[in-house]
N, C-alpha and C positions, 0 to 999 in steps of 0.2 A: 582066778583070772577067767574072764569070759572067753568062750571059744570063738567069738567074732569080735575083732578089734579093728578100729578104723581111725585114722588120723587126718584131720583137716588142717591144712596150712594156709593161713590167711595173712594178708599184709597189714591190715589196720582193724581196729575195733569198728564194727558194723558190717564189714565185708562178710563175716560169717552168717549174719542174719539175712542180709539181702540175697545172697547167692545160694546158700546151703542150709538155711535155718530149719526148714521143714524136714529136710533129709536127716539132719542131726537129731532133731526131736523124735523122728520116727525110730531111728536105730537105737537111740537111748531108751525110748519107751519099750522097745522090743528086747532089751537086755544086753545089747552090744556095748562093748567098751568104746566110748566115743571120747577122743582126745582132740582138743583144739589148741593149736599153736599159733600165736599172733606175733608178728615180726616187729611191730612198732606200736607206739601209743597213739598214733594218729594226730600228732601235734599240729599238722598243717590243715586240719579240717576246717571247712567254712561253717561258721556258727550261725544258726538260725535264730534262736530266741535272743532278743536284744539285751535281756538282763544278764546274759553270759558273755557279752561282747568283750569284756576286759580279759577273758581267758585267752584270747587269740595270741598267736605267735609274735605279732608285732606290738603286743602290749605287755601283759604279765607273763605270757608264754607258759601258762599253767593248764592249758586245755588237755594235754596228755594225761596229767594227774587226774583230772576230772573224768576223763573217758575210761579210766580203769574201773571206776565204780559203775559207769554205764554198761561196760562189758560184763561185769559180774552179774548185774541184774538181767542182762540178755541171756547169759548162760543159765541162770536160774529158771528163766521162762522156758528155755529149750530143754531143760533137764540134763544139761551137760555138766558133769561133776568134775571133770579133769581139764583144766585150762592152764596153759603155760605161756609166758612171754619168752620168745627165743632169746637165750642168753640172760634172761631176767628183765624185769620192767625197765625200759629206757635204755637198754643196751644199744639199740639202733633207733634212729630218728626217722620219722615220716619224711620222705623226700619231696612230697608234693607232686603235682602233675608234671608231665614231661616238658622240659624246656624252661622251667621257672628257676629262679635264683636259689630256691631252697634245695634244689637237687645237689648243690655244692656246699651245703651247710655241714659243719663237722659232725661226723657220726651218721650221716644220711645212709639209709639202708641200701640205696642204689649203688653206693660205693663200697659196700661191705665186701670183705674178702670172702669169696664163695667157699673156699676150703675151711676157713674159720667158722663161718655160719653153719656149714654142713656138719662140721664136727660137733657143734652144739645140738643140732637137730638129731644127729646120730645118737647122742647120749639118750635123748628122749625115746627114740625108736628102739634102742636096745633094751630100755626099761619096759616100754609098753608092748613091744612086739606086734605092731599092727600088720595085718595081712594086706590092708588097702590104704593108700594115701590119696588124698584129694586136694588139689590146688588149682592153679591156672595153667593155661597153655603157654607156649614160648613167646606169645605176644601179650601176655598178661591180661587176657580177656578183652581189654580195650586200649592197651598200650601204656598203662600206668607203670612207671619205672619200678616201683616196689613190688607190683604183681609179677613183673618179668623176673625180678630178682628172687622172689619166692619160688617161682618155677625152677630157676637155675639151681637153687639150693636144694629143693626137694628132689629134683632129678639126679643131682649128684649123689644124694644119700640113697635113692632108689638103686642107682647103678652100683654103688659100693656095697649094697646089701646082698646082691645076687650071689648065690652059692654059699652064703653064710647061715649060721643058725638063727639069725635075726632077719632073714630075707623078707622083703616086702613083695607080695605076689602081684598086686595090681596097682596101676597108676592111672588116675582119672583127672581130667581138667573140666572145670565148669564150662558150660556151653549154653547158648540160647539159639534154638532153631529160628530161622528168619520167618518161617510160616507162622510160628507162635507169636513172634513180634508183630507181624502184620495184623493178626487178629487182635492183639492187645492194643495196637494203635487205634483200631476201629472202636474198641470198647472204651478207650480213654476219651476219644472224641465225643462219644455218645453220653458218657455218664461220669467222667472224672471230675472231682472238685478242683483239680489242678490243671495247669496249662498242658495241653496235649501237643506231642510232637507232630509236625506236619506229615511226616512219612517215616517209614523204616529207614530210609537213606539218611535221615538226620541223626540217627542213633549211632554211637561209636562202637557198639557191640552187635553180635549176631553172626551166625555162620550158616552156610548152606545146610539144609536139612540132612543131607546124606553124610555130613561129618558128625552128626550126633548119634552116638551108639547106644545111649542109655537114658531111660526116663524113669524116675522114681516117683511113684504115686504116693504122696504124703498129704493129701487133701485133709485127712482127719486131723493133721497137726498144724493146719494153717492158722488157727487161733493162737497157738504158741509162737509161731513165726511172727505174727502181727504184734504180739506182746513184746517179743524180743526187739523188733524194729522200733517200737515206741520207747523202749528203754534207752535207745540212743537219741535222747531228746535234743541234744545240741546239734545233731546232724540230720535228723529225719523228722518229717511231719507225717503222721498217719491219719487217714480219713477213711473209715470203712475198710475195704480191702485194697485201697490204693495208698500210695505213699509218694513223697517227693523229697529230694535233697534241696540244697540251698538254691538251685536254679529254678525251683518250683515247677519243673516238668514232671508230670505224673508218671508213675510206673505201677503196674499191677503187682501185687504180692502173689506169686504163683504157688499153688499147692502141688503142682507137678514140677519137679526140678530136673534139669537136663545136664548130661555129661558126655564127654568124649573119652573113651578108653584108649589111652596112649600106649599101654603095655599090660601084659598079663592075659590069662585065659579068658575066652569069651564065655559068658554065661548063657543060659537058655534064652532064646529069643521069643518074644511074644508075637501076636499077629501083626503088629506094626513094624516087625523086623528089628526091634530094639531089646536090649536087656532091661530087666526091671528089678534087679537086685545088684548092688555094688559088690556083693560077695559071690555073685554067680560064677560058676565054673571052678570054685575052690572045693577041695575035698575036706 
């Protein structure tokens, strides 16, 4: 077993590549044990290629099955060898965006019993023994119900682990500094092949810079991240170092990924006042 073990908890296939792909690739390449847990099959995803339109939830409802193979290809691109679906593939269903009717579909993850889901995650944690867990903040990064639920389940397991022989030492939430977003919007307006957001205020995510505690430089692994993004071909279009979801609003694929440390020891700080290693501060 590797002496550095980290678990990423994500709601849907493609979340891992968009938000943490380069980080996962870096730590995997450096020999850490990287475990990815995905909570749903992403059945409510909006399909981009017209030839896959019949997979949609209002037609054949087989998109989730297809996205299993997309996720496997993404993990291969990132060098992630240990992937699990929480409770097994299809145990919980993608709830869709906040306030839509799919929130109330049978088995929607938004309505999962937190204790039940936490018990299943705890089984994985007891096996893998990660020192670090990475997921979303209590707002789900941008308010997605499944992201919020992933935070609740992960936090429950983190709390339950304290003082045990399977203790998780550090808890991180993905984050995006608003200053980085502002620079990105300028880049997108100048050079993106996709539609550009008018301003940072139009974007549903982003936090004040002082909330971001950690920056992971994984620019060397950006090509792997881009390959992983492209693997999710029903959901994402990749052009160069930019990508877009079904709304066709461009996003930069960042080679530096940002986090907020919600619990655990602070690692060594760099000149920018941030940690640069998710395992920082651990002996």
